[in-house]
mmCIF file of the N, C-alpha and C atoms, coordinates in Angstrom:
data_MODEL
# 
_entry.id   MODEL 
# 
loop_
_atom_site.group_PDB 
_atom_site.id 
_atom_site.type_symbol 
_atom_site.label_atom_id 
_atom_site.label_alt_id 
_atom_site.label_comp_id 
_atom_site.label_asym_id 
_atom_site.label_entity_id 
_atom_site.label_seq_id 
_atom_site.pdbx_PDB_ins_code 
_atom_site.Cartn_x 
_atom_site.Cartn_y 
_atom_site.Cartn_z 
_atom_site.occupancy 
_atom_site.B_iso_or_equiv 
_atom_site.pdbx_formal_charge 
_atom_site.auth_seq_id 
_atom_site.auth_comp_id 
_atom_site.auth_asym_id 
_atom_site.auth_atom_id 
_atom_site.pdbx_PDB_model_num 
ATOM 1   N N  . UNK A 1 1  ? 12.462  4.564   0.364   1.00 0.00 ? 1  UNK A N  1 
ATOM 2   C CA . UNK A 1 1  ? 12.701  4.515   1.789   1.00 0.00 ? 1  UNK A CA 1 
ATOM 3   C C  . UNK A 1 1  ? 12.251  3.141   2.290   1.00 0.00 ? 1  UNK A C  1 
ATOM 4   N N  . UNK A 1 2  ? 12.999  2.580   3.176   1.00 0.00 ? 2  UNK A N  1 
ATOM 5   C CA . UNK A 1 2  ? 12.659  1.292   3.761   1.00 0.00 ? 2  UNK A CA 1 
ATOM 6   C C  . UNK A 1 2  ? 11.484  1.458   4.744   1.00 0.00 ? 2  UNK A C  1 
ATOM 7   N N  . UNK A 1 3  ? 10.656  0.417   4.860   1.00 0.00 ? 3  UNK A N  1 
ATOM 8   C CA . UNK A 1 3  ? 9.486   0.470   5.726   1.00 0.00 ? 3  UNK A CA 1 
ATOM 9   C C  . UNK A 1 3  ? 9.885   0.682   7.187   1.00 0.00 ? 3  UNK A C  1 
ATOM 10  N N  . UNK A 1 4  ? 10.983  0.092   7.629   1.00 0.00 ? 4  UNK A N  1 
ATOM 11  C CA . UNK A 1 4  ? 11.410  0.268   9.019   1.00 0.00 ? 4  UNK A CA 1 
ATOM 12  C C  . UNK A 1 4  ? 11.721  1.745   9.318   1.00 0.00 ? 4  UNK A C  1 
ATOM 13  N N  . UNK A 1 5  ? 12.292  2.452   8.358   1.00 0.00 ? 5  UNK A N  1 
ATOM 14  C CA . UNK A 1 5  ? 12.566  3.880   8.530   1.00 0.00 ? 5  UNK A CA 1 
ATOM 15  C C  . UNK A 1 5  ? 11.273  4.685   8.598   1.00 0.00 ? 5  UNK A C  1 
ATOM 16  N N  . UNK A 1 6  ? 10.322  4.323   7.740   1.00 0.00 ? 6  UNK A N  1 
ATOM 17  C CA . UNK A 1 6  ? 9.027   5.018   7.721   1.00 0.00 ? 6  UNK A CA 1 
ATOM 18  C C  . UNK A 1 6  ? 8.317   4.837   9.051   1.00 0.00 ? 6  UNK A C  1 
ATOM 19  N N  . UNK A 1 7  ? 8.350   3.616   9.582   1.00 0.00 ? 7  UNK A N  1 
ATOM 20  C CA . UNK A 1 7  ? 7.687   3.337   10.862  1.00 0.00 ? 7  UNK A CA 1 
ATOM 21  C C  . UNK A 1 7  ? 8.288   4.160   12.002  1.00 0.00 ? 7  UNK A C  1 
ATOM 22  N N  . UNK A 1 8  ? 9.584   4.393   11.976  1.00 0.00 ? 8  UNK A N  1 
ATOM 23  C CA . UNK A 1 8  ? 10.233  5.209   13.003  1.00 0.00 ? 8  UNK A CA 1 
ATOM 24  C C  . UNK A 1 8  ? 9.831   6.679   12.883  1.00 0.00 ? 8  UNK A C  1 
ATOM 25  N N  . UNK A 1 9  ? 9.727   7.158   11.640  1.00 0.00 ? 9  UNK A N  1 
ATOM 26  C CA . UNK A 1 9  ? 9.386   8.567   11.413  1.00 0.00 ? 9  UNK A CA 1 
ATOM 27  C C  . UNK A 1 9  ? 7.919   8.879   11.692  1.00 0.00 ? 9  UNK A C  1 
ATOM 28  N N  . UNK A 1 10 ? 7.029   7.905   11.447  1.00 0.00 ? 10 UNK A N  1 
ATOM 29  C CA . UNK A 1 10 ? 5.582   8.114   11.587  1.00 0.00 ? 10 UNK A CA 1 
ATOM 30  C C  . UNK A 1 10 ? 4.967   7.004   12.439  1.00 0.00 ? 10 UNK A C  1 
ATOM 31  N N  . UNK A 1 11 ? 5.230   6.965   13.733  1.00 0.00 ? 11 UNK A N  1 
ATOM 32  C CA . UNK A 1 11 ? 4.659   5.901   14.566  1.00 0.00 ? 11 UNK A CA 1 
ATOM 33  C C  . UNK A 1 11 ? 3.136   6.023   14.689  1.00 0.00 ? 11 UNK A C  1 
ATOM 34  N N  . UNK A 1 12 ? 2.458   4.868   14.593  1.00 0.00 ? 12 UNK A N  1 
ATOM 35  C CA . UNK A 1 12 ? 1.009   4.766   14.787  1.00 0.00 ? 12 UNK A CA 1 
ATOM 36  C C  . UNK A 1 12 ? 0.222   5.733   13.905  1.00 0.00 ? 12 UNK A C  1 
ATOM 37  N N  . UNK A 1 13 ? 0.519   5.731   12.598  1.00 0.00 ? 13 UNK A N  1 
ATOM 38  C CA . UNK A 1 13 ? -0.148  6.628   11.646  1.00 0.00 ? 13 UNK A CA 1 
ATOM 39  C C  . UNK A 1 13 ? -0.590  5.868   10.404  1.00 0.00 ? 13 UNK A C  1 
ATOM 40  N N  . UNK A 1 14 ? -1.693  6.329   9.812   1.00 0.00 ? 14 UNK A N  1 
ATOM 41  C CA . UNK A 1 14 ? -2.051  5.918   8.458   1.00 0.00 ? 14 UNK A CA 1 
ATOM 42  C C  . UNK A 1 14 ? -1.241  6.800   7.513   1.00 0.00 ? 14 UNK A C  1 
ATOM 43  N N  . UNK A 1 15 ? -0.710  6.195   6.439   1.00 0.00 ? 15 UNK A N  1 
ATOM 44  C CA . UNK A 1 15 ? 0.080   6.941   5.470   1.00 0.00 ? 15 UNK A CA 1 
ATOM 45  C C  . UNK A 1 15 ? -0.403  6.662   4.057   1.00 0.00 ? 15 UNK A C  1 
ATOM 46  N N  . UNK A 1 16 ? -0.304  7.661   3.210   1.00 0.00 ? 16 UNK A N  1 
ATOM 47  C CA . UNK A 1 16 ? -0.529  7.497   1.782   1.00 0.00 ? 16 UNK A CA 1 
ATOM 48  C C  . UNK A 1 16 ? 0.856   7.246   1.188   1.00 0.00 ? 16 UNK A C  1 
ATOM 49  N N  . UNK A 1 17 ? 1.026   6.094   0.537   1.00 0.00 ? 17 UNK A N  1 
ATOM 50  C CA . UNK A 1 17 ? 2.333   5.645   0.087   1.00 0.00 ? 17 UNK A CA 1 
ATOM 51  C C  . UNK A 1 17 ? 2.335   5.300   -1.395  1.00 0.00 ? 17 UNK A C  1 
ATOM 52  N N  . UNK A 1 18 ? 3.530   5.260   -1.968  1.00 0.00 ? 18 UNK A N  1 
ATOM 53  C CA . UNK A 1 18 ? 3.708   4.777   -3.330  1.00 0.00 ? 18 UNK A CA 1 
ATOM 54  C C  . UNK A 1 18 ? 4.728   3.646   -3.303  1.00 0.00 ? 18 UNK A C  1 
ATOM 55  N N  . UNK A 1 19 ? 4.395   2.548   -3.966  1.00 0.00 ? 19 UNK A N  1 
ATOM 56  C CA . UNK A 1 19 ? 5.265   1.380   -4.064  1.00 0.00 ? 19 UNK A CA 1 
ATOM 57  C C  . UNK A 1 19 ? 6.409   1.689   -5.032  1.00 0.00 ? 19 UNK A C  1 
ATOM 58  N N  . UNK A 1 20 ? 7.643   1.620   -4.548  1.00 0.00 ? 20 UNK A N  1 
ATOM 59  C CA . UNK A 1 20 ? 8.816   1.848   -5.393  1.00 0.00 ? 20 UNK A CA 1 
ATOM 60  C C  . UNK A 1 20 ? 9.510   0.545   -5.774  1.00 0.00 ? 20 UNK A C  1 
ATOM 61  N N  . UNK A 1 21 ? 9.470   -0.446  -4.876  1.00 0.00 ? 21 UNK A N  1 
ATOM 62  C CA . UNK A 1 21 ? 10.106  -1.729  -5.142  1.00 0.00 ? 21 UNK A CA 1 
ATOM 63  C C  . UNK A 1 21 ? 9.325   -2.815  -4.420  1.00 0.00 ? 21 UNK A C  1 
ATOM 64  N N  . UNK A 1 22 ? 8.908   -3.836  -5.171  1.00 0.00 ? 22 UNK A N  1 
ATOM 65  C CA . UNK A 1 22 ? 8.116   -4.909  -4.577  1.00 0.00 ? 22 UNK A CA 1 
ATOM 66  C C  . UNK A 1 22 ? 8.301   -6.199  -5.365  1.00 0.00 ? 22 UNK A C  1 
ATOM 67  N N  . UNK A 1 23 ? 7.815   -7.293  -4.802  1.00 0.00 ? 23 UNK A N  1 
ATOM 68  C CA . UNK A 1 23 ? 7.819   -8.578  -5.483  1.00 0.00 ? 23 UNK A CA 1 
ATOM 69  C C  . UNK A 1 23 ? 6.630   -9.399  -5.004  1.00 0.00 ? 23 UNK A C  1 
ATOM 70  N N  . UNK A 1 24 ? 6.233   -10.362 -5.836  1.00 0.00 ? 24 UNK A N  1 
ATOM 71  C CA . UNK A 1 24 ? 5.115   -11.247 -5.492  1.00 0.00 ? 24 UNK A CA 1 
ATOM 72  C C  . UNK A 1 24 ? 5.684   -12.602 -5.104  1.00 0.00 ? 24 UNK A C  1 
ATOM 73  N N  . UNK A 1 25 ? 5.208   -13.095 -3.969  1.00 0.00 ? 25 UNK A N  1 
ATOM 74  C CA . UNK A 1 25 ? 5.653   -14.387 -3.461  1.00 0.00 ? 25 UNK A CA 1 
ATOM 75  C C  . UNK A 1 25 ? 4.475   -15.077 -2.792  1.00 0.00 ? 25 UNK A C  1 
ATOM 76  N N  . UNK A 1 26 ? 4.196   -16.309 -3.211  1.00 0.00 ? 26 UNK A N  1 
ATOM 77  C CA . UNK A 1 26 ? 3.104   -17.109 -2.638  1.00 0.00 ? 26 UNK A CA 1 
ATOM 78  C C  . UNK A 1 26 ? 1.767   -16.365 -2.653  1.00 0.00 ? 26 UNK A C  1 
ATOM 79  N N  . UNK A 1 27 ? 1.475   -15.683 -3.752  1.00 0.00 ? 27 UNK A N  1 
ATOM 80  C CA . UNK A 1 27 ? 0.198   -14.989 -3.888  1.00 0.00 ? 27 UNK A CA 1 
ATOM 81  C C  . UNK A 1 27 ? 0.067   -13.698 -3.098  1.00 0.00 ? 27 UNK A C  1 
ATOM 82  N N  . UNK A 1 28 ? 1.172   -13.204 -2.569  1.00 0.00 ? 28 UNK A N  1 
ATOM 83  C CA . UNK A 1 28 ? 1.149   -11.955 -1.823  1.00 0.00 ? 28 UNK A CA 1 
ATOM 84  C C  . UNK A 1 28 ? 2.153   -10.973 -2.400  1.00 0.00 ? 28 UNK A C  1 
ATOM 85  N N  . UNK A 1 29 ? 1.770   -9.709  -2.418  1.00 0.00 ? 29 UNK A N  1 
ATOM 86  C CA . UNK A 1 29 ? 2.665   -8.636  -2.831  1.00 0.00 ? 29 UNK A CA 1 
ATOM 87  C C  . UNK A 1 29 ? 3.427   -8.173  -1.603  1.00 0.00 ? 29 UNK A C  1 
ATOM 88  N N  . UNK A 1 30 ? 4.750   -8.258  -1.662  1.00 0.00 ? 30 UNK A N  1 
ATOM 89  C CA . UNK A 1 30 ? 5.611   -7.816  -0.567  1.00 0.00 ? 30 UNK A CA 1 
ATOM 90  C C  . UNK A 1 30 ? 6.325   -6.553  -1.030  1.00 0.00 ? 30 UNK A C  1 
ATOM 91  N N  . UNK A 1 31 ? 6.107   -5.464  -0.314  1.00 0.00 ? 31 UNK A N  1 
ATOM 92  C CA . UNK A 1 31 ? 6.676   -4.174  -0.702  1.00 0.00 ? 31 UNK A CA 1 
ATOM 93  C C  . UNK A 1 31 ? 7.921   -3.912  0.127   1.00 0.00 ? 31 UNK A C  1 
ATOM 94  N N  . UNK A 1 32 ? 9.020   -3.617  -0.573  1.00 0.00 ? 32 UNK A N  1 
ATOM 95  C CA . UNK A 1 32 ? 10.310  -3.425  0.078   1.00 0.00 ? 32 UNK A CA 1 
ATOM 96  C C  . UNK A 1 32 ? 10.651  -1.947  0.272   1.00 0.00 ? 32 UNK A C  1 
ATOM 97  N N  . UNK A 1 33 ? 10.344  -1.114  -0.719  1.00 0.00 ? 33 UNK A N  1 
ATOM 98  C CA . UNK A 1 33 ? 10.649  0.311   -0.627  1.00 0.00 ? 33 UNK A CA 1 
ATOM 99  C C  . UNK A 1 33 ? 9.422   1.129   -1.001  1.00 0.00 ? 33 UNK A C  1 
ATOM 100 N N  . UNK A 1 34 ? 9.209   2.222   -0.265  1.00 0.00 ? 34 UNK A N  1 
ATOM 101 C CA . UNK A 1 34 ? 8.062   3.088   -0.498  1.00 0.00 ? 34 UNK A CA 1 
ATOM 102 C C  . UNK A 1 34 ? 8.486   4.553   -0.506  1.00 0.00 ? 34 UNK A C  1 
ATOM 103 N N  . UNK A 1 35 ? 7.648   5.365   -1.098  1.00 0.00 ? 35 UNK A N  1 
ATOM 104 C CA . UNK A 1 35 ? 7.766   6.816   -0.997  1.00 0.00 ? 35 UNK A CA 1 
ATOM 105 C C  . UNK A 1 35 ? 6.561   7.287   -0.198  1.00 0.00 ? 35 UNK A C  1 
ATOM 106 N N  . UNK A 1 36 ? 6.798   8.062   0.826   1.00 0.00 ? 36 UNK A N  1 
ATOM 107 C CA . UNK A 1 36 ? 5.702   8.601   1.635   1.00 0.00 ? 36 UNK A CA 1 
ATOM 108 C C  . UNK A 1 36 ? 5.155   9.822   0.910   1.00 0.00 ? 36 UNK A C  1 
ATOM 109 N N  . UNK A 1 37 ? 3.888   9.763   0.537   1.00 0.00 ? 37 UNK A N  1 
ATOM 110 C CA . UNK A 1 37 ? 3.243   10.910  -0.093  1.00 0.00 ? 37 UNK A CA 1 
ATOM 111 C C  . UNK A 1 37 ? 2.824   11.895  0.992   1.00 0.00 ? 37 UNK A C  1 
ATOM 112 N N  . UNK A 1 38 ? 2.129   11.365  2.014   1.00 0.00 ? 38 UNK A N  1 
ATOM 113 C CA . UNK A 1 38 ? 1.786   12.215  3.162   1.00 0.00 ? 38 UNK A CA 1 
ATOM 114 C C  . UNK A 1 38 ? 1.137   11.383  4.256   1.00 0.00 ? 38 UNK A C  1 
ATOM 115 N N  . UNK A 1 39 ? 1.260   11.813  5.505   1.00 0.00 ? 39 UNK A N  1 
ATOM 116 C CA . UNK A 1 39 ? 0.538   11.152  6.596   1.00 0.00 ? 39 UNK A CA 1 
ATOM 117 C C  . UNK A 1 39 ? -0.936  11.555  6.547   1.00 0.00 ? 39 UNK A C  1 
ATOM 118 N N  . UNK A 1 40 ? -1.798  10.680  7.046   1.00 0.00 ? 40 UNK A N  1 
ATOM 119 C CA . UNK A 1 40 ? -3.237  10.935  7.073   1.00 0.00 ? 40 UNK A CA 1 
ATOM 120 C C  . UNK A 1 40 ? -3.672  11.135  8.514   1.00 0.00 ? 40 UNK A C  1 
ATOM 121 N N  . UNK A 1 41 ? -4.646  12.033  8.730   1.00 0.00 ? 41 UNK A N  1 
ATOM 122 C CA . UNK A 1 41 ? -4.974  12.420  10.105  1.00 0.00 ? 41 UNK A CA 1 
ATOM 123 C C  . UNK A 1 41 ? -5.809  11.397  10.864  1.00 0.00 ? 41 UNK A C  1 
ATOM 124 N N  . UNK A 1 42 ? -6.639  10.593  10.160  1.00 0.00 ? 42 UNK A N  1 
ATOM 125 C CA . UNK A 1 42 ? -7.473  9.619   10.863  1.00 0.00 ? 42 UNK A CA 1 
ATOM 126 C C  . UNK A 1 42 ? -7.964  8.531   9.905   1.00 0.00 ? 42 UNK A C  1 
ATOM 127 N N  . UNK A 1 43 ? -8.735  7.599   10.440  1.00 0.00 ? 43 UNK A N  1 
ATOM 128 C CA . UNK A 1 43 ? -9.249  6.491   9.649   1.00 0.00 ? 43 UNK A CA 1 
ATOM 129 C C  . UNK A 1 43 ? -10.199 6.916   8.539   1.00 0.00 ? 43 UNK A C  1 
ATOM 130 N N  . UNK A 1 44 ? -10.983 7.967   8.758   1.00 0.00 ? 44 UNK A N  1 
ATOM 131 C CA . UNK A 1 44 ? -11.900 8.448   7.723   1.00 0.00 ? 44 UNK A CA 1 
ATOM 132 C C  . UNK A 1 44 ? -11.123 8.982   6.523   1.00 0.00 ? 44 UNK A C  1 
ATOM 133 N N  . UNK A 1 45 ? -10.105 9.793   6.789   1.00 0.00 ? 45 UNK A N  1 
ATOM 134 C CA . UNK A 1 45 ? -9.287  10.306  5.688   1.00 0.00 ? 45 UNK A CA 1 
ATOM 135 C C  . UNK A 1 45 ? -8.559  9.155   4.989   1.00 0.00 ? 45 UNK A C  1 
ATOM 136 N N  . UNK A 1 46 ? -8.112  8.156   5.763   1.00 0.00 ? 46 UNK A N  1 
ATOM 137 C CA . UNK A 1 46 ? -7.448  6.990   5.181   1.00 0.00 ? 46 UNK A CA 1 
ATOM 138 C C  . UNK A 1 46 ? -8.391  6.255   4.227   1.00 0.00 ? 46 UNK A C  1 
ATOM 139 N N  . UNK A 1 47 ? -9.650  6.081   4.622   1.00 0.00 ? 47 UNK A N  1 
ATOM 140 C CA . UNK A 1 47 ? -10.623 5.399   3.769   1.00 0.00 ? 47 UNK A CA 1 
ATOM 141 C C  . UNK A 1 47 ? -10.909 6.217   2.514   1.00 0.00 ? 47 UNK A C  1 
ATOM 142 N N  . UNK A 1 48 ? -11.043 7.518   2.649   1.00 0.00 ? 48 UNK A N  1 
ATOM 143 C CA . UNK A 1 48 ? -11.267 8.386   1.482   1.00 0.00 ? 48 UNK A CA 1 
ATOM 144 C C  . UNK A 1 48 ? -10.111 8.281   0.492   1.00 0.00 ? 48 UNK A C  1 
ATOM 145 N N  . UNK A 1 49 ? -8.884  8.320   0.991   1.00 0.00 ? 49 UNK A N  1 
ATOM 146 C CA . UNK A 1 49 ? -7.709  8.217   0.124   1.00 0.00 ? 49 UNK A CA 1 
ATOM 147 C C  . UNK A 1 49 ? -7.601  6.831   -0.503  1.00 0.00 ? 49 UNK A C  1 
ATOM 148 N N  . UNK A 1 50 ? -7.954  5.808   0.253   1.00 0.00 ? 50 UNK A N  1 
ATOM 149 C CA . UNK A 1 50 ? -7.921  4.441   -0.266  1.00 0.00 ? 50 UNK A CA 1 
ATOM 150 C C  . UNK A 1 50 ? -8.869  4.285   -1.454  1.00 0.00 ? 50 UNK A C  1 
ATOM 151 N N  . UNK A 1 51 ? -10.034 4.919   -1.375  1.00 0.00 ? 51 UNK A N  1 
ATOM 152 C CA . UNK A 1 51 ? -11.008 4.837   -2.466  1.00 0.00 ? 51 UNK A CA 1 
ATOM 153 C C  . UNK A 1 51 ? -10.508 5.559   -3.718  1.00 0.00 ? 51 UNK A C  1 
ATOM 154 N N  . UNK A 1 52 ? -9.643  6.542   -3.567  1.00 0.00 ? 52 UNK A N  1 
ATOM 155 C CA . UNK A 1 52 ? -9.091  7.282   -4.708  1.00 0.00 ? 52 UNK A CA 1 
ATOM 156 C C  . UNK A 1 52 ? -7.770  6.696   -5.216  1.00 0.00 ? 52 UNK A C  1 
ATOM 157 N N  . UNK A 1 53 ? -7.153  5.837   -4.438  1.00 0.00 ? 53 UNK A N  1 
ATOM 158 C CA . UNK A 1 53 ? -5.831  5.305   -4.775  1.00 0.00 ? 53 UNK A CA 1 
ATOM 159 C C  . UNK A 1 53 ? -5.894  4.448   -6.041  1.00 0.00 ? 53 UNK A C  1 
ATOM 160 N N  . UNK A 1 54 ? -4.830  4.515   -6.837  1.00 0.00 ? 54 UNK A N  1 
ATOM 161 C CA . UNK A 1 54 ? -4.738  3.703   -8.046  1.00 0.00 ? 54 UNK A CA 1 
ATOM 162 C C  . UNK A 1 54 ? -3.272  3.434   -8.372  1.00 0.00 ? 54 UNK A C  1 
ATOM 163 N N  . UNK A 1 55 ? -3.061  2.496   -9.282  1.00 0.00 ? 55 UNK A N  1 
ATOM 164 C CA . UNK A 1 55 ? -1.719  2.069   -9.694  1.00 0.00 ? 55 UNK A CA 1 
ATOM 165 C C  . UNK A 1 55 ? -0.904  1.624   -8.494  1.00 0.00 ? 55 UNK A C  1 
ATOM 166 N N  . UNK A 1 56 ? 0.171   2.290   -8.188  1.00 0.00 ? 56 UNK A N  1 
ATOM 167 C CA . UNK A 1 56 ? 1.062   1.864   -7.105  1.00 0.00 ? 56 UNK A CA 1 
ATOM 168 C C  . UNK A 1 56 ? 0.895   2.702   -5.839  1.00 0.00 ? 56 UNK A C  1 
ATOM 169 N N  . UNK A 1 57 ? -0.175  3.464   -5.756  1.00 0.00 ? 57 UNK A N  1 
ATOM 170 C CA . UNK A 1 57 ? -0.451  4.285   -4.580  1.00 0.00 ? 57 UNK A CA 1 
ATOM 171 C C  . UNK A 1 57 ? -1.423  3.516   -3.686  1.00 0.00 ? 57 UNK A C  1 
ATOM 172 N N  . UNK A 1 58 ? -1.145  3.510   -2.385  1.00 0.00 ? 58 UNK A N  1 
ATOM 173 C CA . UNK A 1 58 ? -1.993  2.775   -1.443  1.00 0.00 ? 58 UNK A CA 1 
ATOM 174 C C  . UNK A 1 58 ? -1.902  3.409   -0.062  1.00 0.00 ? 58 UNK A C  1 
ATOM 175 N N  . UNK A 1 59 ? -2.785  2.969   0.832   1.00 0.00 ? 59 UNK A N  1 
ATOM 176 C CA . UNK A 1 59 ? -2.826  3.439   2.219   1.00 0.00 ? 59 UNK A CA 1 
ATOM 177 C C  . UNK A 1 59 ? -2.429  2.268   3.113   1.00 0.00 ? 59 UNK A C  1 
ATOM 178 N N  . UNK A 1 60 ? -1.581  2.552   4.112   1.00 0.00 ? 60 UNK A N  1 
ATOM 179 C CA . UNK A 1 60 ? -1.156  1.500   5.035   1.00 0.00 ? 60 UNK A CA 1 
ATOM 180 C C  . UNK A 1 60 ? -0.874  2.126   6.400   1.00 0.00 ? 60 UNK A C  1 
ATOM 181 N N  . UNK A 1 61 ? -1.005  1.330   7.448   1.00 0.00 ? 61 UNK A N  1 
ATOM 182 C CA . UNK A 1 61 ? -0.792  1.815   8.810   1.00 0.00 ? 61 UNK A CA 1 
ATOM 183 C C  . UNK A 1 61 ? 0.558   1.331   9.320   1.00 0.00 ? 61 UNK A C  1 
ATOM 184 N N  . UNK A 1 62 ? 1.249   2.178   10.051  1.00 0.00 ? 62 UNK A N  1 
ATOM 185 C CA . UNK A 1 62 ? 2.594   1.847   10.521  1.00 0.00 ? 62 UNK A CA 1 
ATOM 186 C C  . UNK A 1 62 ? 2.615   0.840   11.675  1.00 0.00 ? 62 UNK A C  1 
ATOM 187 N N  . UNK A 1 63 ? 1.473   0.399   12.149  1.00 0.00 ? 63 UNK A N  1 
ATOM 188 C CA . UNK A 1 63 ? 1.463   -0.632  13.195  1.00 0.00 ? 63 UNK A CA 1 
ATOM 189 C C  . UNK A 1 63 ? 1.943   -1.976  12.646  1.00 0.00 ? 63 UNK A C  1 
ATOM 190 N N  . UNK A 1 64 ? 1.889   -2.147  11.312  1.00 0.00 ? 64 UNK A N  1 
ATOM 191 C CA . UNK A 1 64 ? 2.305   -3.393  10.684  1.00 0.00 ? 64 UNK A CA 1 
ATOM 192 C C  . UNK A 1 64 ? 3.822   -3.426  10.502  1.00 0.00 ? 64 UNK A C  1 
ATOM 193 N N  . UNK A 1 65 ? 4.426   -4.548  10.871  1.00 0.00 ? 65 UNK A N  1 
ATOM 194 C CA . UNK A 1 65 ? 5.874   -4.682  10.798  1.00 0.00 ? 65 UNK A CA 1 
ATOM 195 C C  . UNK A 1 65 ? 6.381   -4.780  9.355   1.00 0.00 ? 65 UNK A C  1 
ATOM 196 N N  . UNK A 1 66 ? 5.580   -5.400  8.487   1.00 0.00 ? 66 UNK A N  1 
ATOM 197 C CA . UNK A 1 66 ? 5.945   -5.554  7.076   1.00 0.00 ? 66 UNK A CA 1 
ATOM 198 C C  . UNK A 1 66 ? 4.750   -5.159  6.220   1.00 0.00 ? 66 UNK A C  1 
ATOM 199 N N  . UNK A 1 67 ? 5.013   -4.784  4.976   1.00 0.00 ? 67 UNK A N  1 
ATOM 200 C CA . UNK A 1 67 ? 3.921   -4.482  4.054   1.00 0.00 ? 67 UNK A CA 1 
ATOM 201 C C  . UNK A 1 67 ? 3.733   -5.686  3.142   1.00 0.00 ? 67 UNK A C  1 
ATOM 202 N N  . UNK A 1 68 ? 2.595   -6.339  3.285   1.00 0.00 ? 68 UNK A N  1 
ATOM 203 C CA . UNK A 1 68 ? 2.239   -7.444  2.395   1.00 0.00 ? 68 UNK A CA 1 
ATOM 204 C C  . UNK A 1 68 ? 0.735   -7.437  2.207   1.00 0.00 ? 68 UNK A C  1 
ATOM 205 N N  . UNK A 1 69 ? 0.326   -7.713  0.967   1.00 0.00 ? 69 UNK A N  1 
ATOM 206 C CA . UNK A 1 69 ? -1.091  -7.703  0.615   1.00 0.00 ? 69 UNK A CA 1 
ATOM 207 C C  . UNK A 1 69 ? -1.381  -8.865  -0.327  1.00 0.00 ? 69 UNK A C  1 
ATOM 208 N N  . UNK A 1 70 ? -2.555  -9.490  -0.201  1.00 0.00 ? 70 UNK A N  1 
ATOM 209 C CA . UNK A 1 70 ? -2.897  -10.558 -1.144  1.00 0.00 ? 70 UNK A CA 1 
ATOM 210 C C  . UNK A 1 70 ? -3.079  -9.997  -2.554  1.00 0.00 ? 70 UNK A C  1 
ATOM 211 N N  . UNK A 1 71 ? -2.666  -10.782 -3.541  1.00 0.00 ? 71 UNK A N  1 
ATOM 212 C CA . UNK A 1 71 ? -2.819  -10.387 -4.941  1.00 0.00 ? 71 UNK A CA 1 
ATOM 213 C C  . UNK A 1 71 ? -4.052  -11.089 -5.493  1.00 0.00 ? 71 UNK A C  1 
ATOM 214 N N  . UNK A 1 72 ? -4.954  -10.300 -6.030  1.00 0.00 ? 72 UNK A N  1 
ATOM 215 C CA . UNK A 1 72 ? -6.168  -10.858 -6.635  1.00 0.00 ? 72 UNK A CA 1 
ATOM 216 C C  . UNK A 1 72 ? -6.159  -10.518 -8.115  1.00 0.00 ? 72 UNK A C  1 
ATOM 217 N N  . UNK A 1 73 ? -6.313  -11.530 -8.974  1.00 0.00 ? 73 UNK A N  1 
ATOM 218 C CA . UNK A 1 73 ? -6.307  -11.247 -10.413 1.00 0.00 ? 73 UNK A CA 1 
ATOM 219 C C  . UNK A 1 73 ? -7.546  -10.454 -10.831 1.00 0.00 ? 73 UNK A C  1 
ATOM 220 N N  . UNK A 1 74 ? -7.377  -9.625  -11.872 1.00 0.00 ? 74 UNK A N  1 
ATOM 221 C CA . UNK A 1 74 ? -8.517  -8.889  -12.405 1.00 0.00 ? 74 UNK A CA 1 
ATOM 222 C C  . UNK A 1 74 ? -9.438  -9.861  -13.120 1.00 0.00 ? 74 UNK A C  1 
ATOM 223 N N  . UNK A 1 75 ? -10.736 -9.687  -12.980 1.00 0.00 ? 75 UNK A N  1 
ATOM 224 C CA . UNK A 1 75 ? -11.656 -10.599 -13.672 1.00 0.00 ? 75 UNK A CA 1 
ATOM 225 C C  . UNK A 1 75 ? -11.652 -10.346 -15.181 1.00 0.00 ? 75 UNK A C  1 
ATOM 226 N N  . UNK A 1 76 ? -11.914 -11.406 -15.931 1.00 0.00 ? 76 UNK A N  1 
ATOM 227 C CA . UNK A 1 76 ? -12.033 -11.283 -17.395 1.00 0.00 ? 76 UNK A CA 1 
ATOM 228 C C  . UNK A 1 76 ? -13.515 -11.107 -17.727 1.00 0.00 ? 76 UNK A C  1 
ATOM 229 N N  . UNK A 1 77 ? -13.811 -10.298 -18.723 1.00 0.00 ? 77 UNK A N  1 
ATOM 230 C CA . UNK A 1 77 ? -15.191 -10.044 -19.138 1.00 0.00 ? 77 UNK A CA 1 
ATOM 231 C C  . UNK A 1 77 ? -15.380 -10.511 -20.571 1.00 0.00 ? 77 UNK A C  1 
ATOM 232 N N  . UNK A 1 78 ? -16.118 -11.568 -20.729 1.00 0.00 ? 78 UNK A N  1 
ATOM 233 C CA . UNK A 1 78 ? -16.503 -12.115 -22.040 1.00 0.00 ? 78 UNK A CA 1 
ATOM 234 C C  . UNK A 1 78 ? -15.394 -12.046 -23.071 1.00 0.00 ? 78 UNK A C  1 
ATOM 235 N N  . UNK A 1 79 ? -14.290 -12.691 -22.754 1.00 0.00 ? 79 UNK A N  1 
ATOM 236 C CA . UNK A 1 79 ? -13.199 -12.792 -23.718 1.00 0.00 ? 79 UNK A CA 1 
ATOM 237 C C  . UNK A 1 79 ? -12.221 -11.642 -23.692 1.00 0.00 ? 79 UNK A C  1 
ATOM 238 N N  . UNK A 1 80 ? -12.455 -10.622 -22.879 1.00 0.00 ? 80 UNK A N  1 
ATOM 239 C CA . UNK A 1 80 ? -11.538 -9.481  -22.799 1.00 0.00 ? 80 UNK A CA 1 
ATOM 240 C C  . UNK A 1 80 ? -10.771 -9.575  -21.486 1.00 0.00 ? 80 UNK A C  1 
ATOM 241 N N  . UNK A 1 81 ? -9.459  -9.522  -21.592 1.00 0.00 ? 81 UNK A N  1 
ATOM 242 C CA . UNK A 1 81 ? -8.641  -9.585  -20.378 1.00 0.00 ? 81 UNK A CA 1 
ATOM 243 C C  . UNK A 1 81 ? -7.557  -8.534  -20.462 1.00 0.00 ? 81 UNK A C  1 
ATOM 244 N N  . UNK A 1 82 ? -7.352  -7.785  -19.387 1.00 0.00 ? 82 UNK A N  1 
ATOM 245 C CA . UNK A 1 82 ? -6.298  -6.760  -19.366 1.00 0.00 ? 82 UNK A CA 1 
ATOM 246 C C  . UNK A 1 82 ? -5.008  -7.351  -18.938 1.00 0.00 ? 82 UNK A C  1 
# 
């Protein structure tokens, strides 16, 4: 689903989302298509879900016109890199 459609369906809400299509440009991840897992009732629930999120699942608020996040590389530990 396109982000503009999601914003219309869930105005002013935190959502638990899954990245379906994205690309990296200038050190930022730009997400083009998402799957809505579920709306979240408030900021506390959003923070709880954010702490549990992994892989392509994330929390975002519909007040943002576009979904973009800075990309930070994983640190290497004494010669081991994922």
